[in-house]
ChimeraX commands (.cxc) that place a marker at each C-alpha (Angstrom):
marker #1 position 0.13,-0.15,-0.30 radius 0.5
marker #1 position 1.44,3.27,-0.61 radius 0.5
marker #1 position 1.07,7.02,1.90 radius 0.5
marker #1 position -1.36,7.38,-1.64 radius 0.5
marker #1 position -4.27,4.92,-0.90 radius 0.5
marker #1 position -3.71,4.81,2.54 radius 0.5
marker #1 position -4.14,8.59,2.97 radius 0.5
marker #1 position -7.72,7.73,0.48 radius 0.5
marker #1 position -8.61,5.38,3.18 radius 0.5
marker #1 position -8.48,8.11,5.45 radius 0.5
marker #1 position -9.95,10.91,3.54 radius 0.5
marker #1 position -13.03,8.13,3.45 radius 0.5
marker #1 position -13.04,7.57,6.81 radius 0.5
marker #1 position -13.20,11.24,7.17 radius 0.5
marker #1 position -16.33,11.89,4.78 radius 0.5
marker #1 position -17.75,9.03,6.27 radius 0.5
marker #1 position -17.46,10.75,9.60 radius 0.5
marker #1 position -19.01,13.82,8.18 radius 0.5
marker #1 position -22.21,12.17,6.79 radius 0.5
marker #1 position -22.96,10.88,10.10 radius 0.5
marker #1 position -22.25,14.27,11.93 radius 0.5
marker #1 position -24.26,15.66,9.36 radius 0.5
marker #1 position -27.41,13.36,10.01 radius 0.5
marker #1 position -26.28,13.74,14.01 radius 0.5
marker #1 position -26.48,17.69,13.65 radius 0.5
marker #1 position -29.99,16.94,11.81 radius 0.5
marker #1 position -31.51,15.05,14.59 radius 0.5
marker #1 position -30.55,17.44,17.51 radius 0.5
marker #1 position -32.73,20.55,15.69 radius 0.5
marker #1 position -35.76,18.91,16.84 radius 0.5
marker #1 position -34.36,16.59,19.80 radius 0.5
marker #1 position -35.52,16.81,23.32 radius 0.5
marker #1 position -33.10,18.31,26.22 radius 0.5
marker #1 position -32.71,14.72,27.60 radius 0.5
marker #1 position -31.38,13.53,24.14 radius 0.5
marker #1 position -29.53,16.48,23.21 radius 0.5
marker #1 position -26.67,16.71,25.86 radius 0.5
marker #1 position -25.87,12.82,24.30 radius 0.5
marker #1 position -25.91,14.01,20.91 radius 0.5
marker #1 position -24.03,16.97,21.31 radius 0.5
marker #1 position -21.28,14.83,22.72 radius 0.5
marker #1 position -21.38,12.03,19.94 radius 0.5
marker #1 position -20.54,15.02,17.94 radius 0.5
marker #1 position -18.10,16.72,18.91 radius 0.5
marker #1 position -16.20,13.00,19.32 radius 0.5
marker #1 position -17.25,12.45,16.20 radius 0.5
marker #1 position -15.65,15.41,15.17 radius 0.5
marker #1 position -12.38,15.15,16.92 radius 0.5
marker #1 position -12.32,11.97,14.73 radius 0.5
marker #1 position -12.94,13.78,12.10 radius 0.5
marker #1 position -9.86,16.17,12.18 radius 0.5
marker #1 position -7.80,13.49,13.36 radius 0.5
marker #1 position -8.26,11.13,9.67 radius 0.5
marker #1 position -8.21,14.55,7.93 radius 0.5
marker #1 position -4.96,15.58,9.33 radius 0.5
marker #1 position -3.22,12.14,9.20 radius 0.5
marker #1 position -4.36,11.98,5.52 radius 0.5
marker #1 position -2.63,14.96,5.20 radius 0.5
marker #1 position 1.40,14.50,6.91 radius 0.5
marker #1 position 0.24,10.71,4.69 radius 0.5
marker #1 position 0.06,12.48,1.09 radius 0.5
marker #1 position 2.79,15.12,2.04 radius 0.5
marker #1 position 5.09,12.12,2.97 radius 0.5
marker #1 position 4.30,10.08,-0.91 radius 0.5
marker #1 position 7.18,9.63,-2.43 radius 0.5
marker #1 position 9.69,9.26,0.41 radius 0.5
marker #1 position 11.03,5.47,1.98 radius 0.5
marker #1 position 9.14,3.36,4.32 radius 0.5
marker link #1:1,2 radius 0.2
marker link #1:2,3 radius 0.2
marker link #1:3,4 radius 0.2
marker link #1:4,5 radius 0.2
marker link #1:5,6 radius 0.2
marker link #1:6,7 radius 0.2
marker link #1:7,8 radius 0.2
marker link #1:8,9 radius 0.2
marker link #1:9,10 radius 0.2
marker link #1:10,11 radius 0.2
marker link #1:11,12 radius 0.2
marker link #1:12,13 radius 0.2
marker link #1:13,14 radius 0.2
marker link #1:14,15 radius 0.2
marker link #1:15,16 radius 0.2
marker link #1:16,17 radius 0.2
marker link #1:17,18 radius 0.2
marker link #1:18,19 radius 0.2
marker link #1:19,20 radius 0.2
marker link #1:20,21 radius 0.2
marker link #1:21,22 radius 0.2
marker link #1:22,23 radius 0.2
marker link #1:23,24 radius 0.2
marker link #1:24,25 radius 0.2
marker link #1:25,26 radius 0.2
marker link #1:26,27 radius 0.2
marker link #1:27,28 radius 0.2
marker link #1:28,29 radius 0.2
marker link #1:29,30 radius 0.2
marker link #1:30,31 radius 0.2
marker link #1:31,32 radius 0.2
marker link #1:32,33 radius 0.2
marker link #1:33,34 radius 0.2
marker link #1:34,35 radius 0.2
marker link #1:35,36 radius 0.2
marker link #1:36,37 radius 0.2
marker link #1:37,38 radius 0.2
marker link #1:38,39 radius 0.2
marker link #1:39,40 radius 0.2
marker link #1:40,41 radius 0.2
marker link #1:41,42 radius 0.2
marker link #1:42,43 radius 0.2
marker link #1:43,44 radius 0.2
marker link #1:44,45 radius 0.2
marker link #1:45,46 radius 0.2
marker link #1:46,47 radius 0.2
marker link #1:47,48 radius 0.2
marker link #1:48,49 radius 0.2
marker link #1:49,50 radius 0.2
marker link #1:50,51 radius 0.2
marker link #1:51,52 radius 0.2
marker link #1:52,53 radius 0.2
marker link #1:53,54 radius 0.2
marker link #1:54,55 radius 0.2
marker link #1:55,56 radius 0.2
marker link #1:56,57 radius 0.2
marker link #1:57,58 radius 0.2
marker link #1:58,59 radius 0.2
marker link #1:59,60 radius 0.2
marker link #1:60,61 radius 0.2
marker link #1:61,62 radius 0.2
marker link #1:62,63 radius 0.2
marker link #1:63,64 radius 0.2
marker link #1:64,65 radius 0.2
marker link #1:65,66 radius 0.2
marker link #1:66,67 radius 0.2
marker link #1:67,68 radius 0.2
view
């Protein structure tokens, strides 16, 4: 597997997380207060994961062409 392929996997994971975050945000708009806290916590955790995936993909793209 090349760095580029590896980076693409991270980008795909980030996009999946982004879609799930969007769904949770839509759900949060109409959620009762008791459920809103849980949804916001999940969104926060997933957003952190999204940022980690994007940062890792960026690092891998920059390393492409270098030795393992």
